[in-house]
MARDORO-57299 format. One line per 5 residues: number of its first residue (from 1); for each residue x, y, z of C-alpha. Coordinates in steps of 0.2 Angstrom, whole numbers, plus 5000, padded with zeros to 4 digits. Layout:
residues N
NUM	X/Y/Z; ...
//
This chain:
residues 464
1	5116/5540/5425; 5113/5527/5439; 5096/5519/5438; 5095/5518/5457; 5096/5529/5471
6	5102/5520/5487; 5096/5528/5503; 5106/5522/5518; 5107/5525/5537; 5123/5535/5539
11	5124/5529/5558; 5126/5511/5552; 5127/5510/5534; 5112/5499/5532; 5102/5501/5515
16	5085/5508/5519; 5078/5509/5502; 5082/5509/5484; 5073/5521/5473; 5071/5521/5454
21	5079/5537/5447; 5067/5545/5435; 5073/5546/5417; 5072/5563/5409; 5055/5560/5400
26	5047/5556/5416; 5053/5572/5424; 5047/5582/5409; 5030/5574/5410; 5029/5579/5428
31	5034/5597/5424; 5020/5598/5411; 5007/5591/5423; 5012/5605/5435; 5011/5618/5421
36	4994/5612/5415; 4987/5611/5432; 4992/5629/5437; 4977/5638/5430; 4966/5626/5440
41	4975/5628/5457; 4977/5647/5454; 4958/5649/5452; 4954/5640/5469; 4951/5654/5481
46	4962/5658/5494; 4952/5653/5509; 4950/5635/5501; 4970/5634/5498; 4972/5640/5516
51	4961/5626/5522; 4970/5613/5512; 4987/5619/5519; 4980/5618/5537; 4974/5600/5533
56	4992/5596/5527; 4999/5603/5544; 4987/5592/5553; 4992/5576/5544; 5010/5580/5547
61	5008/5581/5566; 4997/5566/5566; 5011/5557/5558; 5026/5565/5567; 5032/5549/5576
66	5034/5540/5559; 5042/5555/5551; 5054/5559/5565; 5060/5541/5564; 5061/5540/5545
71	5071/5557/5545; 5083/5550/5559; 5086/5534/5549; 5090/5543/5533; 5099/5558/5539
76	5107/5552/5556; 5101/5568/5567; 5096/5563/5584; 5078/5559/5586; 5074/5573/5597
81	5080/5585/5583; 5070/5576/5570; 5055/5579/5581; 5059/5597/5582; 5061/5598/5563
86	5044/5590/5560; 5036/5603/5571; 5046/5617/5562; 5041/5611/5545; 5023/5611/5550
91	5024/5629/5557; 5029/5635/5540; 5013/5627/5533; 5003/5635/5548; 5011/5652/5543
96	5007/5652/5525; 4990/5645/5527; 4986/5661/5535; 4996/5672/5523; 4986/5664/5508
101	4972/5675/5514; 4983/5691/5515; 4989/5693/5497; 4982/5710/5496; 4981/5722/5480
106	4979/5741/5482; 4972/5756/5474; 4984/5770/5469; 4977/5788/5467; 4978/5793/5449
111	4984/5809/5442; 4968/5813/5433; 4950/5812/5438; 4946/5801/5423; 4958/5787/5428
116	4958/5773/5441; 4974/5763/5445; 4972/5746/5453; 4986/5734/5458; 4984/5715/5460
121	4996/5701/5465; 4995/5684/5455; 5005/5668/5457; 5021/5666/5446; 5017/5649/5439
126	5025/5632/5441; 5038/5632/5455; 5053/5619/5454; 5062/5617/5471; 5078/5608/5475
131	5081/5604/5493; 5096/5599/5504; 5099/5583/5514; 5102/5591/5531; 5084/5597/5533
136	5074/5586/5522; 5057/5591/5529; 5058/5610/5534; 5067/5615/5518; 5054/5608/5508
141	5039/5614/5517; 5047/5631/5518; 5046/5633/5499; 5030/5622/5496; 5019/5631/5508
146	5021/5649/5501; 5021/5642/5483; 5004/5633/5486; 4997/5647/5497; 5000/5660/5483
151	4992/5649/5470; 5008/5642/5462; 5010/5623/5458; 5025/5615/5465; 5037/5601/5461
156	5052/5596/5471; 5069/5586/5469; 5074/5581/5487; 5092/5577/5490; 5097/5560/5485
161	5104/5556/5502; 5087/5559/5511; 5073/5558/5499; 5061/5548/5509; 5055/5561/5521
166	5050/5573/5509; 5041/5560/5498; 5031/5555/5513; 5027/5573/5517; 5020/5575/5500
171	5011/5559/5501; 5002/5567/5516; 4998/5583/5507; 4989/5573/5494; 4980/5564/5508
176	4975/5581/5515; 4967/5584/5499; 4979/5595/5489; 4978/5588/5472; 4993/5577/5466
181	4997/5589/5451; 4998/5604/5463; 5012/5596/5472; 5024/5583/5465; 5042/5576/5468
186	5055/5569/5456; 5069/5558/5461; 5086/5556/5452; 5102/5565/5446; 5103/5582/5453
191	5113/5588/5438; 5101/5581/5426; 5085/5587/5435; 5093/5604/5438; 5096/5607/5420
196	5078/5601/5415; 5071/5613/5429; 5081/5628/5422; 5079/5624/5404; 5060/5621/5404
201	5048/5634/5398; 5035/5626/5410; 5045/5632/5426; 5043/5651/5430; 5053/5650/5447
206	5067/5640/5454; 5070/5639/5473; 5085/5631/5479; 5094/5628/5496; 5112/5621/5495
211	5129/5626/5489; 5134/5642/5483; 5143/5633/5468; 5127/5624/5463; 5116/5639/5466
216	5127/5650/5454; 5125/5637/5440; 5106/5637/5443; 5105/5656/5442; 5115/5655/5425
221	5104/5641/5419; 5088/5651/5423; 5094/5667/5414; 5089/5660/5396; 5071/5659/5401
226	5072/5674/5414; 5065/5663/5429; 5062/5670/5446; 5075/5663/5458; 5077/5661/5477
231	5093/5655/5483; 5098/5651/5501; 5116/5646/5499; 5132/5643/5509; 5137/5651/5525
236	5152/5654/5536; 5144/5661/5552; 5154/5671/5564; 5149/5671/5582; 5156/5685/5593
241	5158/5685/5611; 5161/5703/5618; 5170/5707/5634; 5155/5711/5643; 5145/5695/5638
246	5137/5683/5650; 5150/5670/5647; 5140/5655/5654; 5125/5660/5644; 5136/5663/5628
251	5144/5646/5630; 5127/5637/5632; 5120/5646/5616; 5136/5642/5606; 5133/5624/5610
256	5115/5626/5603; 5121/5635/5587; 5137/5624/5584; 5132/5607/5587; 5115/5605/5581
261	5114/5592/5567; 5132/5588/5570; 5137/5605/5564; 5129/5601/5547; 5119/5617/5546
266	5121/5632/5535; 5118/5643/5549; 5128/5635/5563; 5143/5645/5570; 5159/5642/5560
271	5170/5654/5568; 5170/5659/5587; 5177/5676/5589; 5180/5680/5607; 5188/5695/5616
276	5206/5692/5621; 5202/5696/5640; 5189/5683/5642; 5194/5669/5629; 5201/5657/5643
281	5185/5658/5653; 5174/5657/5638; 5184/5642/5631; 5184/5632/5648; 5165/5635/5649
286	5162/5630/5631; 5173/5614/5634; 5164/5610/5649; 5148/5609/5641; 5154/5601/5625
291	5163/5586/5633; 5146/5580/5640; 5138/5579/5622; 5135/5561/5617; 5138/5554/5600
296	5130/5539/5592; 5116/5532/5582; 5102/5546/5582; 5088/5532/5585; 5096/5528/5603
301	5092/5537/5618; 5101/5553/5625; 5111/5555/5609; 5116/5573/5606; 5127/5571/5590
306	5124/5559/5576; 5134/5554/5561; 5142/5564/5546; 5131/5561/5531; 5145/5553/5520
311	5163/5550/5518; 5166/5566/5508; 5159/5576/5522; 5169/5567/5535; 5185/5569/5524
316	5183/5588/5523; 5181/5589/5542; 5197/5580/5545; 5206/5590/5532; 5201/5606/5541
321	5206/5599/5558; 5223/5593/5552; 5227/5609/5543; 5223/5619/5559; 5234/5608/5570
326	5248/5609/5558; 5248/5628/5558; 5248/5629/5576; 5229/5627/5583; 5228/5620/5601
331	5216/5605/5602; 5205/5609/5618; 5193/5594/5615; 5190/5581/5603; 5200/5577/5587
336	5192/5560/5590; 5184/5549/5576; 5175/5533/5573; 5172/5527/5555; 5170/5511/5546
341	5173/5514/5527; 5168/5497/5522; 5151/5498/5531; 5150/5517/5527; 5147/5526/5543
346	5157/5541/5550; 5157/5549/5567; 5166/5565/5573; 5166/5569/5591; 5164/5587/5597
351	5181/5596/5593; 5186/5613/5600; 5202/5622/5593; 5209/5637/5601; 5223/5649/5595
356	5216/5648/5577; 5223/5660/5565; 5218/5668/5548; 5230/5657/5538; 5220/5641/5542
361	5207/5634/5530; 5194/5632/5543; 5193/5651/5545; 5189/5653/5526; 5179/5637/5521
366	5163/5631/5529; 5167/5615/5538; 5149/5607/5540; 5154/5597/5555; 5155/5598/5574
371	5171/5608/5574; 5172/5624/5583; 5188/5635/5580; 5191/5650/5593; 5201/5665/5589
376	5202/5682/5597; 5200/5701/5594; 5206/5716/5604; 5192/5729/5599; 5174/5729/5592
381	5180/5735/5575; 5192/5721/5573; 5178/5709/5578; 5167/5715/5564; 5182/5715/5551
386	5185/5697/5555; 5167/5692/5555; 5164/5701/5538; 5180/5694/5530; 5171/5682/5519
391	5161/5681/5503; 5147/5674/5513; 5133/5683/5523; 5120/5671/5529; 5120/5671/5548
396	5130/5679/5562; 5129/5679/5581; 5135/5690/5595; 5134/5690/5613; 5134/5706/5623
401	5124/5715/5636; 5129/5732/5632; 5116/5740/5620; 5128/5751/5612; 5140/5736/5607
406	5125/5726/5601; 5118/5740/5591; 5135/5743/5583; 5137/5725/5579; 5119/5723/5573
411	5121/5737/5561; 5138/5733/5554; 5138/5714/5552; 5135/5710/5534; 5122/5695/5537
416	5104/5692/5533; 5101/5684/5549; 5108/5690/5566; 5106/5682/5583; 5109/5694/5598
421	5111/5684/5613; 5102/5670/5603; 5109/5655/5596; 5094/5649/5587; 5085/5664/5579
426	5076/5654/5565; 5057/5655/5564; 5043/5653/5551; 5037/5670/5555; 5054/5679/5552
431	5063/5682/5535; 5077/5669/5532; 5090/5672/5519; 5107/5679/5516; 5118/5693/5509
436	5133/5693/5497; 5135/5675/5490; 5124/5667/5503; 5109/5670/5492; 5095/5679/5484
441	5077/5682/5491; 5070/5678/5508; 5060/5663/5515; 5048/5664/5530; 5039/5679/5537
446	5029/5692/5527; 5043/5692/5515; 5043/5674/5511; 5027/5674/5500; 5032/5689/5489
451	5045/5679/5478; 5030/5668/5472; 5020/5683/5466; 5019/5693/5451; 5013/5712/5452
456	5001/5718/5439; 4993/5734/5438; 4978/5741/5427; 4975/5759/5423; 4957/5762/5419
461	4954/5778/5408; 4939/5787/5402; 4929/5786/5417; 4921/5803/5416
//
């Protein structure tokens, strides 16, 4: 295992920082600290935990300039997107600071006069999280906030590509008064730390955002100790444009969905499925908007699309484009690249492909880049069949002004998150998560705190 984690700026290849990778013994010590502190943290009353979370959100907002610039340096996304993510991350803390005070039990009517049945909710214990590089702030707070609110202690391994943002946010949690053993981080090999998390008897829950393949391994590893798991895994989002859709609005919202974070999001549109009668008009409107998107270093002014995170991601994007072109796809925009393998930076310009067919790799694999493939459908049943033809079920989008078409699509799309005339449906107060191989459980909303709680009931007898 490498002794150093080198964090670079993906827009320039510049080394930002070198962190020492934690050896296994140090990770185990951190796990024990979280486990040992759990009874203390769980015993703190909900209003106090809520107050500490509120102070944490205040600290994050007071340091938003520092955090946004740090995120753009290590992740590459445009600075305006980094500011948006910092606020999004804080909004999860806001939400769960309030939910901490609403973890209710209940009384169940007994089946005899001499009994009383009471139900209470209790925190599961130490929670171990693994977060991705593409949203280094929000994906951490989306897990940490409900964990801490419920009375769990929390430890996270941030992605090795982008650990600095998460580390700084945890430092701000400590500054806000949350005890150091209540929320911790570890840095190092994902494979090694993931195994320690799943094997440890101290950890009672694993929460992960990342690829389906890694998620499956974590689920398997957690089985031996029967851990709770929340998994937000891969996606392959369809975006359907019905015949009656407002074409200009649909094109505008597709830009928002597809090109945010250079298309490197688990919920961005991966397959654009357009009614055959309007495909030319939609494609023209979509291209017209996309060609004005600017590409470059996210720290510079007026940048819309930053770099690809690394060479592996860049190569996959190129392979998907080349495969589609070889099989007959028409390039409407883009297929333009700027890369320096020696310095270590990779840019892909917005690319729109038309006449995409089912035999192309891009229709079956998540591209994770600023590439939009367009295909067509004849009737709404065919659109649903094309959209559902994947083992994934995280996010889907559709555009229609007909309530009958919209209701049919909403009810028949096998996805956990659906945007109806909405290219950006995510919010802290709404449940986020997928169906099929896109995951288990939900994050956000009322549902987001339940995975951190156990249900206990007591039946009290001989009362008469």
